[in-house]
C-alpha positions in Angstrom: 2.7 21.1 10.1 2.4 17.5 8.8 1.8 17.6 4.9 3.8 14.6 3.7 2.2 11.1 3.5 4.7 8.1 3.5 2.8 5.0 2.5 4.2 1.6 3.3 2.1 -1.1 1.4 2.2 -4.4 3.1 2.7 -7.7 1.4 2.5 -10.4 4.1 1.8 -11.0 7.8 4.6 -11.3 10.2 4.2 -13.6 13.2 7.2 -14.0 15.5 8.4 -17.4 16.5 10.0 -16.1 19.7 10.9 -13.0 21.6 14.2 -12.9 19.6 12.4 -13.0 16.1 13.1 -9.9 14.0 11.7 -10.9 10.6 14.9 -12.6 9.3 13.4 -16.1 9.0 11.0 -17.2 6.3 9.0 -19.1 8.8 8.1 -15.8 10.6 6.1 -14.8 7.5 3.0 -15.9 5.6 4.6 -16.3 2.1 3.5 -17.8 -1.1 6.0 -19.6 -3.4 7.2 -16.6 -5.5 7.9 -14.6 -2.3 9.9 -17.5 -0.9 12.0 -17.7 -4.1 12.8 -14.0 -4.0 13.5 -13.9 -0.3 10.9 -11.2 -0.2 10.6 -11.1 3.6 14.0 -9.5 3.6 12.6 -6.9 1.3 9.8 -6.3 3.7 12.2 -5.6 6.5 14.0 -3.2 4.3 10.7 -1.3 3.4 10.0 -0.8 7.1 13.6 0.5 7.5 13.3 2.9 4.6 10.0 4.2 5.8 11.3 4.9 9.2 14.2 6.7 7.7 11.9 8.9 5.7 9.9 10.2 8.6 13.0 10.6 10.7 14.4 12.9 8.1 11.2 14.9 7.6 9.3 16.3 10.6 6.4 17.1 8.4 6.0 13.3 7.4 3.4 10.8 8.6 4.0 7.2 8.0 1.0 5.1 7.3 1.4 1.2 7.1 -1.4 -0.2 5.0 -2.7 -3.7 4.7 -5.8 -5.5 5.9 -6.7 -8.9 7.4 -5.9 -10.8 4.3 -4.8 -14.2 5.5 -7.4 -16.7 6.9 -4.6 -19.0 8.3 -3.2 -16.1 10.3 -6.5 -15.1 12.0 -8.0 -11.7 12.2 -4.7 -9.9 12.4 -4.0 -7.2 9.8 -0.9 -7.0 7.7 -0.3 -3.4 8.9 -0.5 -4.3 12.5 2.1 -7.1 12.0 4.4 -4.7 10.3 3.9 -2.1 13.0 4.8 -4.7 15.7 7.9 -5.7 13.8 8.9 -2.0 13.4 8.4 -1.5 17.1 10.5 -4.5 18.0 13.3 -3.3 15.7 13.3 0.5 16.5 11.5 1.2 19.8 14.7 1.8 21.7 16.3 3.9 19.0 13.5 6.2 17.9 12.2 9.2 19.9 8.6 8.9 21.1 7.6 11.9 19.0 8.5 10.0 15.9 6.2 7.1 17.0 3.4 9.6 17.1 3.8 9.9 13.3 3.5 6.2 12.6 0.0 4.8 12.1 -1.8 1.9 10.4 -4.4 1.5 7.8 -6.1 -1.9 8.2 -8.5 -2.4 5.4 -6.5 -2.3 2.1 -6.6 -5.5 0.0 -4.6 -4.3 -3.1 -2.2 -1.6 -4.2 -4.9 0.8 -5.3 -6.6 0.5 -1.9 -3.1 1.0 -0.2 -3.0 4.5 -1.9 -6.7 5.7 -1.5 -7.2 4.3 2.0 -3.9 5.8 3.1 -5.1 9.1 1.9 -8.3 8.6 3.8 -6.4 7.6 7.0 -4.3 10.7 6.7 -7.4 12.8 6.5 -8.8 11.1 9.6 -5.6 12.0 11.4 -5.2 15.6 10.1 -8.5 16.8 8.7 -6.7 17.4 5.2 -5.1 15.6 2.5 -1.2 15.6 2.0 0.6 17.9 -0.3 3.2 15.3 -1.2 3.5 11.5 -1.1 6.4 9.0 -0.7 5.7 5.2 -1.4 8.1 2.5 -0.3 8.0 -0.7 -2.0 9.2 -3.0 -4.8 10.9 -1.3 -7.6 9.1 -3.3 -10.2 5.8 -1.9 -9.0 6.6 1.7 -9.4 4.9 2.1 -12.7 1.7 0.6 -11.2 1.7 3.0 -8.3 2.8 6.2 -10.0 1.3 6.0 -13.5 -1.8 4.0 -12.9 -3.0 4.5 -9.3 -1.9 8.1 -8.7 -1.8 9.4 -12.3 -4.6 7.6 -14.1 -7.0 6.7 -11.3 -6.7 9.5 -8.8 -5.6 12.3 -11.3 -2.8 13.4 -8.9 -1.2 16.7 -10.3 2.4 17.5 -10.5 3.5 14.0 -9.8 7.2 14.8 -10.7 7.4 17.4 -8.1 5.1 15.9 -5.3 5.5 12.1 -5.4 8.6 10.0 -4.6 8.9 6.2 -5.0 11.6 4.4 -3.0 12.0 0.9 -4.3 14.1 -2.3 -3.8 14.3 -5.6 -5.5 13.9 -9.3 -4.5 17.0 -11.3 -4.0 16.5 -14.7 -5.6 19.9 -16.0 -4.3 19.1 -19.6 -4.7 18.2 -19.2 -8.5 20.9 -19.8 -11.1 19.0 -17.9 -13.8 18.5 -14.5 -12.3 18.0 -12.8 -15.6 15.1 -15.1 -16.3 13.7 -14.6 -12.8 13.6 -10.8 -13.2 12.3 -11.1 -16.8 9.4 -13.4 -15.6 8.8 -11.0 -12.7 8.3 -8.0 -15.0 6.2 -10.0 -17.4 4.1 -11.1 -14.5 3.6 -7.5 -13.2 2.6 -6.4 -16.6 0.1 -9.2 -17.3 -1.5 -9.7 -13.9 -1.4 -6.1 -12.7 -0.6 -3.2 -15.0 -2.8 -4.5 -17.9 -5.7 -5.0 -15.6 -5.3 -1.6 -13.9 -5.1 0.0 -17.4 -8.7 -1.1 -18.1 -10.1 -1.2 -14.6 -8.8 1.9 -12.9 -10.6 1.4 -9.6 -10.5 -2.4 -9.3 -14.3 -2.7 -9.5 -14.8 -5.5 -12.0 -14.0 -9.1 -12.7 -10.4 -10.3 -11.9 -9.4 -7.3 -9.7 -12.6 -7.4 -7.8 -12.5 -11.1 -7.3 -8.8 -10.8 -6.0 -10.0 -8.3 -3.5 -12.9 -10.4 -2.2 -10.5 -13.4 -1.8 -8.3 -11.2 0.4 -11.0 -10.4 2.8 -11.8 -13.7 4.5 -13.0 -12.0 7.7 -15.5 -9.7 5.8 -14.0 -6.4 7.1 -15.3 -3.1 5.6 -14.0 0.4 6.2 -15.9 3.5 7.3 -13.9 6.0 5.4 -17.1 7.3 3.8 -18.1 8.7 7.0 -14.8 10.2 8.1 -13.9 11.5 4.7 -17.0 13.3 3.5 -15.2 14.9 0.4 -14.5 11.3 -0.8 -17.9 9.8 0.3 -19.5 9.5 -3.2 -16.2 8.3 -4.8 -15.7 5.6 -2.1 -19.3 4.5 -2.6 -18.8 4.2 -6.3 -15.8 1.9 -5.9 -17.1 -0.4 -3.1 -17.7 -4.1 -3.5 -21.5 -3.9 -3.7 -22.2 -1.0 -6.1 -23.0 -1.6 -9.8 -19.8 -0.5 -11.5 -19.8 2.7 -13.4 -17.3 3.5 -16.1 -13.8 4.6 -15.3 -14.6 8.1 -16.6 -17.8 8.4 -14.5 -16.0 7.5 -11.3 -13.1 9.9 -12.2 -15.6 12.8 -12.4 -16.4 12.2 -8.7 -12.9 13.4 -7.7 -13.6 16.9 -9.1 -12.8 19.6 -6.6 -10.4 17.6 -4.5 -7.1 19.4 -3.7 -4.8 17.0 -5.5 -6.7 16.5 -8.8 -5.9 17.7 -12.3 -8.7 19.5 -14.0 -10.7 17.9 -16.8 -10.5 19.7 -20.2 
C-alpha cells in the first residue's frame, strides 16, 4: 500500500539539444546566472537520481515531480514534464515498468510551498488519501525552508522527525576561487529572500511572494485541486491568487481535521 510521498521540486526546464543529450550541458537547461555559477544543472540530475533511488528502495513510495510552466522562453512545457523526460531518457532501460507506475508529475507549482501542498494534492488524486510520510529531494541549503516553514509552520505536519526525510546536495561552484564566500552569500540570500519572507507570509499570499508566483505563471495556468481534494477545498481557495488574503492564523485553522495536522491548543 503506497503511503510514502517523495517530492522532487523542480528548478529549471530541460530541453535536449540532441538525442544524446542527458542533462550534462548547461545549454540544455534554462538557467539564471547564479544557477550557472553553481553548476546547478548537475545538482538537478542528482536530484532525479536520488528520487529514483528512493522509490526503488521502497515499494510503498510514490515519486511526484513538481513544477509548472514557469518559463515563457521555453513555451508551455512544465518543469516537471521536462524532468520526467530526462528521467525516462536516463533510466527507462534500467527500471522495471512497475516502478514507472509510481512516478508522476505535478504541473502547477510555482514556488517551494506549492511544491509541497500541490504534491500532497496530486498524491490524493492518485490514491484518495494523503501520505503518512514524506521525503523531499533538493538543495541542502533549502532544508530549513521546507521542513520548518512549509511543513511545520504552514501545514502543521505532526511528528516531523519521525515522518519526514530531507535528502539534500550542494551546488558546485568549481570556477569560483572564493568558495567560502560563495556559500556564505548563498545562505544569506536564502535567509533574506526566502526564509524571512516565509516566516511572515506562511502561504505566499501577499506582496513579494505573491508577485514572484505571478511572474512564474506566464501562460496563466491554474490548478483544479479544489475539485479533486475536497478536504482541502476551503484551504486552497484561501491561498489562491485572487482571494483577499486572510491572516496566517485564519488560514491555518482551515487545516483542522486533516490527518497530518497538529492540534491547536
